[in-house]
C-alpha positions as CSV (number, residue, x, y, z in Angstrom):
1,X,23.2,-3.0,28.7
2,X,22.6,-4.6,25.3
3,X,23.5,-8.1,26.8
4,X,21.1,-7.7,29.7
5,X,18.2,-6.9,27.3
6,X,19.3,-9.9,25.2
7,X,20.3,-7.8,22.2
8,X,23.6,-8.4,20.3
9,X,26.1,-5.5,20.3
10,X,27.4,-4.3,17.3
11,X,30.5,-6.3,17.5
12,X,28.5,-9.3,16.8
13,X,26.7,-7.7,13.7
14,X,29.2,-7.1,10.7
15,X,26.7,-4.5,9.1
16,X,26.5,-2.6,12.4
17,X,30.3,-2.3,12.6
18,X,30.3,-1.3,9.1
19,X,28.0,1.5,9.9
20,X,30.1,2.8,12.9
21,X,33.2,2.7,10.7
22,X,31.4,4.5,7.7
23,X,30.3,7.0,10.2
24,X,33.8,7.6,11.6
25,X,35.0,8.2,8.0
26,X,32.3,10.5,7.0
27,X,33.2,12.5,10.3
28,X,36.7,13.0,9.2
29,X,35.6,14.4,5.6
30,X,35.4,18.3,5.3
31,X,32.0,20.1,5.2
32,X,29.5,19.4,4.2
33,X,29.9,16.0,5.3
34,X,27.6,15.6,8.2
35,X,28.1,12.3,9.9
36,X,24.9,12.4,12.1
37,X,22.8,12.6,9.0
38,X,24.6,10.1,7.3
39,X,24.3,7.6,10.3
40,X,20.6,8.4,10.7
41,X,19.9,7.9,7.0
42,X,22.0,4.8,6.7
43,X,20.3,3.2,9.7
44,X,16.9,4.0,8.3
45,X,17.5,2.7,5.0
46,X,19.4,-0.4,6.3
47,X,16.4,-1.1,8.7
48,X,13.9,-0.6,5.9
49,X,15.7,-2.9,3.6
50,X,15.9,-5.5,6.2
51,X,12.3,-5.4,7.1
52,X,11.1,-5.2,3.5
53,X,13.0,-8.3,2.9
54,X,12.1,-10.2,6.0
55,X,8.3,-9.4,5.5
56,X,8.1,-10.1,1.7
57,X,10.2,-13.5,2.1
58,X,8.1,-14.8,5.2
59,X,4.8,-13.5,4.5
60,X,4.1,-11.8,1.3
61,X,6.3,-14.1,-1.5
62,X,4.8,-17.4,-0.3
63,X,1.2,-15.9,-1.1
64,X,2.7,-14.8,-4.5
65,X,2.6,-11.0,-3.5
66,X,5.1,-8.1,-3.0
67,X,5.1,-5.9,-0.1
68,X,3.6,-3.2,-2.2
69,X,1.0,-5.4,-3.4
70,X,0.1,-6.3,0.1
71,X,0.2,-2.4,1.0
72,X,-2.3,-1.6,-1.7
73,X,-4.7,-4.4,-0.6
74,X,-4.4,-2.9,3.0
75,X,-5.0,0.4,1.9
76,X,-8.0,-0.9,0.0
77,X,-9.2,-2.8,3.0
78,X,-9.1,0.3,5.3
79,X,-10.5,2.8,2.6
80,X,-12.7,0.8,0.5
81,X,-12.8,1.2,-3.3
82,X,-10.3,3.8,-4.3
83,X,-9.3,5.3,-7.5
84,X,-5.5,4.2,-8.6
85,X,-4.3,7.6,-8.6
86,X,-5.3,8.1,-5.0
87,X,-3.6,4.6,-4.1
88,X,-0.3,5.8,-5.9
89,X,-0.4,9.2,-3.9
90,X,-1.1,7.3,-0.6
91,X,1.7,4.6,-1.3
92,X,4.3,6.6,-2.7
93,X,4.3,4.7,-5.8
94,X,4.3,5.7,-9.5
95,X,0.8,5.2,-11.2
96,X,2.5,2.6,-13.5
97,X,3.7,0.7,-10.4
98,X,0.1,0.8,-9.0
99,X,-1.4,-0.3,-12.3
100,X,1.1,-3.2,-12.5
101,X,0.4,-4.2,-9.0
102,X,-3.5,-3.9,-9.4
103,X,-3.0,-6.1,-12.7
104,X,-1.4,-8.7,-10.8
105,X,-3.6,-8.7,-7.9
106,X,-6.8,-8.8,-10.2
107,X,-5.4,-11.8,-12.2
108,X,-5.1,-13.4,-8.9
109,X,-8.7,-12.6,-7.9
110,X,-7.9,-10.5,-5.2
111,X,-9.0,-7.1,-6.5
112,X,-11.5,-5.8,-9.1
113,X,-11.7,-2.7,-11.1
114,X,-15.2,-1.1,-10.7
115,X,-16.5,1.7,-13.0
116,X,-17.6,5.0,-11.1
117,X,-21.1,5.7,-11.4
118,X,-20.4,9.7,-11.9
119,X,-17.7,9.1,-14.6
120,X,-17.8,5.9,-16.4
121,X,-14.4,6.1,-17.8
122,X,-13.0,6.0,-14.4
123,X,-12.5,3.1,-12.2
124,X,-12.1,2.4,-8.5
125,X,-10.2,-0.6,-7.5
126,X,-11.6,-2.8,-4.7
127,X,-11.0,-5.8,-2.9
128,X,-12.7,-9.1,-3.7
129,X,-14.1,-11.3,-1.1
130,X,-11.1,-13.7,-1.6
131,X,-8.8,-10.2,-1.3
132,X,-10.3,-9.2,1.8
133,X,-9.9,-12.7,3.4
134,X,-6.3,-12.8,2.2
135,X,-5.3,-9.5,3.5
136,X,-6.8,-10.1,7.0
137,X,-4.9,-13.3,7.2
138,X,-1.5,-11.6,6.0
139,X,-2.1,-8.6,8.3
140,X,-2.5,-10.8,11.4
141,X,0.8,-12.7,10.2
142,X,2.7,-9.2,9.4
143,X,1.6,-7.7,12.7
144,X,3.2,-10.6,14.8
145,X,6.3,-10.3,12.9
146,X,6.4,-6.4,13.2
147,X,6.0,-7.0,17.0
148,X,9.0,-9.0,17.1
149,X,10.9,-6.6,15.0
150,X,10.3,-3.8,17.4
151,X,10.4,-6.0,20.6
152,X,13.8,-4.1,21.8
153,X,11.6,-0.8,22.3
154,X,9.3,-0.4,24.9
155,X,5.9,1.3,24.3
156,X,7.1,4.7,25.2
157,X,10.1,4.3,22.9
158,X,8.3,3.2,20.0
159,X,5.7,6.1,20.4
160,X,8.8,8.5,20.5
161,X,10.3,7.1,17.5
162,X,7.0,6.8,15.4
163,X,6.6,10.6,16.3
164,X,10.1,11.5,15.3
165,X,9.7,9.7,12.0
166,X,6.2,11.5,11.5
167,X,8.1,14.6,12.0
168,X,10.6,13.7,9.3
169,X,8.2,12.7,6.9
170,X,6.0,15.9,7.7
171,X,9.0,18.3,6.9
172,X,10.7,16.3,4.0
173,X,12.2,18.2,1.4
174,X,9.9,19.9,-1.5
175,X,9.4,17.4,-4.3
176,X,10.3,14.1,-2.3
């Protein structure tokens, strides 16, 4: 079936052969080893690493950004001016990582810090005009690449996978 869809089999991909091997090895281990949980986590992590590396190398690094920097600008594009603590919360980033990313983006003229009228000590981060133009352009390019990444799934499969991942995120362990 994989060949009829133009998808390489796991025999053609050393990383997928390794994943099968590792899952089989875990399956032979005593409890609490869980080969299904291992395989799921392995595939999610491996896919995440590949997608992040691909998007960063093709789209964001050529612009002088990281994917987290783009994610912050994208959130600002959708939300408007936002306090750094809220950006950290929404991005699963530490406050210091957000501060470092904002410093870099501000240095490059893509975001600015604005004092909040109700609390002059607090600031919100906002896109500049150049930042908004840059994020629009990068978003279009990233969208095209994401479509390529998920082309092996039809619309219904993408919706099911998105729903399942959302359930996992909602039920994540305390403190994660």
